[in-house]
C-alpha positions as CSV (number, residue, x, y, z in Angstrom):
1,M,-90.1,-43.3,214.4
2,T,-92.3,-45.1,211.8
3,R,-95.9,-44.5,212.1
4,G,-99.0,-46.1,210.5
5,P,-100.4,-49.6,210.6
6,V,-97.8,-52.4,210.9
7,G,-97.5,-54.7,208.0
8,V,-98.2,-58.3,208.9
9,A,-97.9,-61.6,206.7
10,V,-99.6,-64.8,208.0
11,V,-97.4,-67.8,207.5
12,G,-99.3,-71.3,207.8
13,C,-103.0,-71.1,206.3
14,G,-104.3,-74.2,208.2
15,N,-107.1,-74.4,210.9
16,I,-106.1,-71.9,213.2
17,S,-105.5,-69.3,210.7
18,D,-109.2,-68.5,210.5
19,A,-109.2,-67.5,214.0
20,Y,-106.1,-64.9,213.6
21,L,-107.1,-63.7,210.0
22,S,-110.7,-62.6,211.2
23,N,-109.0,-60.4,214.0
24,L,-106.0,-59.1,212.3
25,T,-107.9,-58.1,209.4
26,A,-110.2,-55.9,211.6
27,F,-107.5,-54.1,213.8
28,P,-106.5,-50.7,212.7
29,D,-103.2,-50.9,213.7
30,L,-102.2,-53.7,211.9
31,R,-102.5,-54.5,207.8
32,V,-102.3,-58.0,206.6
33,V,-100.4,-57.9,203.5
34,F,-99.7,-61.4,202.7
35,C,-100.7,-65.1,203.3
36,A,-98.2,-67.9,203.0
37,D,-98.3,-71.6,203.0
38,L,-96.7,-74.8,201.9
39,D,-99.8,-75.4,199.6
40,V,-99.7,-72.1,197.9
41,E,-103.3,-72.9,196.7
42,R,-104.4,-72.6,200.3
43,A,-102.5,-69.4,200.6
44,K,-104.4,-67.8,197.8
45,A,-107.9,-69.2,199.1
46,Q,-107.3,-67.6,202.7
47,A,-106.1,-64.5,201.2
48,A,-109.2,-64.0,198.9
49,E,-111.5,-65.1,201.8
50,Y,-109.9,-62.2,204.2
51,G,-109.2,-59.6,201.4
52,V,-105.2,-60.1,201.7
53,P,-103.6,-58.5,198.6
54,G,-100.7,-61.0,198.5
55,A,-100.2,-65.0,198.5
56,G,-97.5,-67.2,197.9
57,T,-94.7,-69.0,199.5
58,V,-93.1,-68.4,202.9
59,A,-89.9,-67.2,201.3
60,Q,-92.0,-64.7,199.5
61,A,-93.5,-63.2,202.5
62,I,-90.3,-62.9,204.5
63,A,-88.8,-61.2,201.2
64,D,-91.9,-58.8,201.1
65,P,-90.8,-55.0,201.9
66,E,-94.1,-54.4,203.2
67,V,-94.1,-57.0,205.8
68,E,-92.6,-55.8,209.0
69,L,-94.1,-58.5,211.2
70,I,-94.4,-62.6,210.5
71,V,-97.3,-64.4,212.3
72,N,-95.8,-67.8,212.4
73,L,-99.0,-70.4,212.5
74,T,-96.9,-73.6,211.2
75,I,-96.8,-77.0,213.3
76,P,-94.4,-76.8,216.1
77,A,-91.6,-78.4,214.2
78,A,-91.4,-75.4,212.0
79,H,-91.7,-72.7,214.2
80,A,-87.8,-72.1,215.0
81,P,-86.6,-72.7,211.3
82,I,-89.0,-70.3,210.0
83,A,-88.8,-67.7,212.7
84,S,-85.1,-67.7,212.0
85,E,-85.2,-67.2,208.4
86,A,-87.5,-64.3,209.6
87,I,-85.3,-63.0,212.0
88,A,-82.2,-63.1,209.6
89,A,-84.2,-60.9,207.3
90,G,-85.0,-58.2,209.8
91,K,-88.5,-59.1,210.5
92,H,-90.4,-59.2,213.8
93,V,-91.9,-62.5,214.5
94,W,-95.0,-63.7,216.2
95,I,-95.1,-67.7,216.8
96,E,-97.9,-70.1,217.9
97,K,-97.0,-72.0,220.9
98,P,-94.6,-73.4,221.5
99,L,-91.7,-71.1,221.2
100,A,-89.7,-74.1,219.7
101,L,-88.9,-77.7,220.3
102,N,-86.5,-77.0,223.1
103,T,-85.4,-74.2,225.2
104,E,-81.8,-74.3,223.7
105,T,-83.3,-73.6,220.0
106,G,-85.7,-71.0,221.8
107,R,-83.0,-69.3,223.6
108,G,-80.9,-69.1,220.1
109,L,-84.1,-67.6,218.8
110,L,-84.1,-64.8,221.4
111,D,-80.6,-64.1,221.2
112,A,-80.7,-63.7,217.3
113,A,-83.7,-61.7,217.8
114,D,-81.8,-59.4,219.9
115,A,-78.6,-58.9,217.9
116,A,-81.0,-58.3,215.0
117,G,-83.1,-55.4,216.8
118,V,-86.5,-57.2,216.5
119,L,-88.8,-58.5,218.9
120,V,-90.3,-62.0,219.2
121,G,-93.8,-62.8,220.7
122,C,-95.3,-66.0,221.3
123,A,-98.9,-67.4,221.8
124,P,-100.9,-68.2,223.6
125,D,-102.3,-64.5,224.2
126,T,-105.3,-65.6,225.9
127,V,-103.6,-64.3,228.9
128,L,-104.4,-60.6,227.3
129,G,-108.1,-61.4,227.3
130,A,-110.7,-59.9,229.6
131,G,-111.2,-63.0,231.8
132,L,-107.4,-63.2,232.8
133,Q,-106.8,-59.6,232.7
134,T,-109.4,-59.1,235.3
135,T,-108.3,-62.0,237.3
136,R,-104.8,-60.3,237.5
137,R,-106.1,-56.8,238.1
138,L,-108.4,-58.2,241.3
139,I,-105.3,-60.1,242.3
140,E,-103.1,-57.2,242.5
141,A,-105.7,-55.3,244.4
142,G,-105.7,-58.2,247.0
143,A,-109.2,-59.5,246.5
144,I,-108.1,-63.1,247.6
145,G,-105.3,-61.9,250.2
146,T,-101.9,-63.1,249.7
147,P,-101.6,-65.9,246.4
148,L,-100.4,-69.4,247.9
149,T,-101.6,-72.0,245.6
150,A,-103.2,-73.2,242.3
151,L,-104.7,-76.2,240.6
152,A,-104.9,-76.2,236.6
153,L,-106.8,-78.8,235.0
154,L,-107.7,-80.3,231.8
155,Q,-109.1,-83.6,231.3
156,D,-110.5,-84.6,227.7
157,P,-110.7,-87.9,225.5
158,G,-108.5,-86.3,222.9
159,P,-108.4,-84.0,219.7
160,D,-108.1,-87.4,217.6
161,R,-111.8,-87.7,218.0
162,W,-112.7,-84.6,216.1
163,H,-109.7,-83.2,214.5
164,P,-109.2,-84.2,211.0
165,D,-105.5,-84.4,210.9
166,P,-104.4,-84.9,214.5
167,A,-101.5,-87.1,214.1
168,F,-99.0,-83.9,214.9
169,L,-100.8,-83.2,218.2
170,F,-99.5,-86.6,219.4
171,Q,-95.8,-86.1,218.1
172,R,-92.9,-84.5,219.9
173,G,-93.8,-80.8,220.9
174,A,-97.2,-81.5,221.2
175,G,-99.6,-83.7,223.5
176,P,-101.7,-82.4,226.3
177,L,-98.6,-80.8,228.3
178,Y,-97.1,-78.9,225.0
179,D,-100.3,-78.5,223.1
180,M,-102.8,-77.2,226.1
181,G,-100.4,-76.8,228.9
182,P,-99.0,-73.2,227.7
183,Y,-102.4,-71.9,228.0
184,Y,-102.3,-72.9,231.8
185,L,-98.6,-72.5,232.4
186,T,-98.9,-69.2,230.8
187,A,-101.7,-67.9,233.1
188,L,-99.9,-69.3,236.4
189,A,-96.5,-67.6,235.0
190,T,-98.5,-64.3,234.8
191,I,-100.0,-64.6,238.4
192,F,-97.4,-66.4,240.2
193,G,-93.9,-65.1,238.3
194,P,-91.1,-67.5,237.2
195,A,-91.5,-71.3,238.5
196,D,-88.0,-72.6,240.1
197,S,-88.6,-76.6,240.1
198,V,-91.0,-79.2,239.1
199,A,-91.8,-83.0,239.8
200,A,-94.2,-84.8,237.3
201,L,-95.4,-88.1,236.1
202,G,-96.3,-89.1,232.6
203,R,-98.6,-92.1,231.2
204,R,-99.7,-93.0,227.6
205,S,-102.6,-95.1,227.1
206,H,-102.3,-95.8,223.8
207,D,-99.5,-96.2,221.5
208,R,-101.4,-95.7,218.4
209,R,-104.8,-93.9,218.0
210,V,-107.7,-93.5,215.5
211,I,-108.9,-90.7,213.4
212,G,-112.4,-90.3,214.3
213,A,-113.6,-87.3,211.8
214,G,-112.9,-86.2,208.5
215,P,-111.4,-87.7,205.3
216,K,-109.1,-89.6,207.3
217,A,-111.3,-91.2,209.8
218,G,-110.5,-94.8,210.5
219,S,-106.8,-94.4,209.8
220,S,-104.4,-95.0,212.8
221,F,-101.2,-93.1,213.6
222,D,-98.3,-93.2,216.2
223,V,-98.4,-91.7,219.6
224,E,-95.1,-90.4,220.5
225,V,-95.6,-88.4,223.8
226,P,-97.3,-89.0,227.1
227,T,-101.2,-88.3,226.8
228,H,-101.6,-88.0,230.8
229,V,-99.2,-85.4,232.7
230,A,-99.6,-84.8,236.4
231,A,-96.9,-81.9,237.9
232,L,-96.2,-80.2,240.8
233,I,-94.6,-76.7,240.5
234,N,-92.9,-74.9,242.9
235,Y,-92.5,-71.1,242.5
236,A,-89.6,-68.7,243.1
237,G,-91.8,-66.4,245.0
238,G,-92.9,-69.4,247.4
239,Q,-96.3,-70.3,245.5
240,A,-97.0,-73.8,244.8
241,A,-99.0,-75.2,241.7
242,T,-100.5,-78.5,241.0
243,L,-101.1,-79.2,237.0
244,L,-102.8,-82.2,235.3
245,M,-103.3,-82.4,231.8
246,S,-104.8,-85.4,229.8
247,F,-106.1,-86.8,226.7
248,D,-107.0,-90.2,228.1
249,S,-110.3,-89.0,230.3
250,P,-113.5,-90.2,229.0
251,L,-114.8,-87.8,231.4
252,R,-114.2,-84.1,230.1
253,R,-113.3,-81.9,233.2
254,G,-111.4,-79.0,233.8
255,G,-110.8,-75.7,231.5
256,F,-109.9,-73.6,234.4
257,V,-107.1,-72.4,236.8
258,E,-108.2,-72.0,240.5
259,I,-105.7,-69.5,242.6
260,T,-106.2,-69.8,246.3
261,G,-105.1,-66.8,248.4
262,T,-105.0,-66.2,252.1
263,E,-108.5,-64.6,251.9
264,A,-110.3,-66.3,249.2
265,T,-110.2,-68.5,246.1
266,F,-110.6,-67.4,242.4
267,A,-111.7,-69.6,239.4
268,T,-110.5,-67.8,236.3
269,P,-112.5,-68.5,233.0
270,D,-110.9,-71.3,230.6
271,P,-107.3,-70.1,230.1
272,N,-108.0,-71.2,226.2
273,R,-110.7,-68.4,226.1
274,F,-110.4,-64.8,226.0
275,D,-113.6,-64.1,227.7
276,G,-115.7,-65.5,230.8
277,D,-116.5,-64.5,234.3
278,V,-114.3,-64.7,237.3
279,R,-115.7,-66.7,240.0
280,V,-114.6,-66.2,243.9
281,Q,-115.3,-68.0,246.9
282,T,-114.6,-67.0,250.7
283,A,-114.5,-69.6,253.4
284,D,-117.6,-68.4,254.9
285,A,-119.5,-68.6,251.6
286,D,-121.5,-71.6,250.4
287,D,-120.7,-71.0,246.6
288,W,-119.3,-68.9,244.1
289,A,-119.8,-65.4,243.3
290,V,-119.3,-64.3,239.9
291,I,-117.6,-61.2,238.8
292,P,-118.0,-60.1,235.3
293,A,-114.7,-59.6,233.3
294,T,-114.0,-56.5,231.8
295,G,-111.1,-55.8,228.9
296,A,-110.7,-56.9,225.4
297,A,-112.1,-60.3,224.3
298,Q,-112.0,-60.2,220.6
299,G,-109.8,-63.4,220.4
300,R,-106.2,-64.8,218.8
301,G,-104.2,-62.0,217.5
302,L,-104.3,-59.4,220.6
303,G,-100.8,-60.9,221.1
304,V,-100.0,-59.8,217.6
305,L,-101.7,-56.3,218.0
306,D,-100.0,-55.7,221.5
307,M,-96.7,-56.5,219.8
308,A,-97.3,-54.3,217.0
309,R,-97.7,-51.5,219.3
310,A,-95.0,-52.1,220.9
311,I,-92.9,-52.1,217.9
312,R,-94.1,-48.7,217.1
313,N,-94.1,-47.3,220.4
314,G,-91.2,-49.0,222.1
315,G,-91.2,-51.4,224.9
316,R,-91.8,-55.2,225.0
317,P,-94.9,-57.5,223.9
318,R,-96.7,-58.7,226.9
319,A,-96.8,-62.1,225.5
320,S,-93.2,-62.0,224.9
321,G,-90.6,-64.5,223.9
322,E,-88.8,-64.7,227.3
323,L,-92.2,-65.5,229.1
324,A,-92.8,-68.2,226.0
325,L,-89.4,-69.2,226.7
326,H,-89.9,-69.7,230.4
327,V,-92.9,-71.8,229.8
328,L,-91.1,-73.9,227.2
329,D,-88.5,-74.5,230.0
330,V,-91.1,-75.7,232.6
331,M,-92.7,-78.1,229.9
332,E,-89.2,-79.6,229.5
333,A,-88.7,-80.0,232.9
334,I,-91.9,-81.6,233.6
335,T,-91.1,-84.3,230.8
336,A,-87.3,-84.7,232.3
337,S,-89.0,-85.1,236.0
338,A,-91.7,-87.6,234.5
339,D,-88.6,-89.4,232.9
340,T,-86.5,-89.5,236.0
341,G,-88.6,-89.4,238.8
342,S,-87.2,-86.6,240.6
343,F,-87.6,-83.0,241.2
344,V,-85.9,-81.1,238.3
345,P,-85.0,-77.5,238.2
346,V,-86.1,-74.4,235.8
347,R,-83.5,-72.6,234.6
348,T,-84.9,-69.5,232.7
349,T,-86.6,-66.6,234.2
350,F,-88.7,-63.6,232.7
351,T,-89.8,-60.2,233.9
352,A,-93.8,-60.2,234.3
353,P,-95.9,-58.4,231.8
354,D,-97.8,-55.3,232.9
355,V,-101.5,-55.7,233.3
356,L,-103.7,-54.3,230.7
357,A,-106.2,-51.5,231.2
358,A,-109.6,-52.3,231.6
359,D,-110.3,-49.8,228.6
360,W,-107.2,-51.3,226.3
361,D,-109.1,-51.3,223.0
362,P,-107.8,-53.1,220.1
363,L,-110.3,-51.5,217.8
364,A,-108.6,-47.9,218.5
365,R,-106.3,-46.6,215.8
366,T,-103.2,-45.8,217.8
367,V,-100.4,-45.7,215.5
């Protein structure tokens, strides 16, 4: 079996690449060898900023013999095409969420990866952070009794107010459901297991939005997707969840998942964060008690690292393509339900990932 750090190429050097590159270049089990982007100069700038030796086009990244793992940080519409090219070249692939624009395409990616003998992992990897891993360890230890229901909530005016180029966040494959929903739905999936069916409503407050910051401030763009989504989710294990994702609210509220069991309720940290304490409340208590989180909290890239260790040591990545496909299927079912006004089945499933040990160390050299 090959040993030593796994060679990585980062494809897509936009805003999110800073969060990834700052961590990927610090983890001893990884070696970032290439940065790629449609804008080659931007790729070269990121490579210089983070001490990455190679930079250039996507094709060059995929062809580089030192690259074993492609970290695909492109826009949602490019996730599947680039992943397909990488898989065909025998590369493992980590994909920013969502896995693909639809479950049919996502299933095709996983089938191709299985045939090629490579792994697919997918964001969000916030579920590997200290906050949500502490939540899972406590729930599995019986701290709230039998988990029964959940409330997942995010209300916000929308990223058009601050993002310098937000149009893609309001196109197919984005919106509050596809952009932010994966953090909440992945957290719920790792706690409750596979979903069985959903019912939902969707609304859109404006057909066009105006960019509020950056060089394009004042210009407008079309909104293609619902910007307020409410859903009821029925899980195969008998649990139920209520999900609210909105870019239409002047009131900013949420950033949590509440899990209610027979004995107590947990409030997780923000599912879009890797750290944060867990709060618990029983029927007899007047307020929340705080439980400090333990575990890794470095940030984006923990899933890439976990995947790289699986490449070297065997096994499957915890933030797996299988889990991401199921979350994508849930979001598609929510969209279909909002369109039809009926319950829609969720047809995929997955094997729940193992909980990380509290002493799992991203900064240790293990391969």
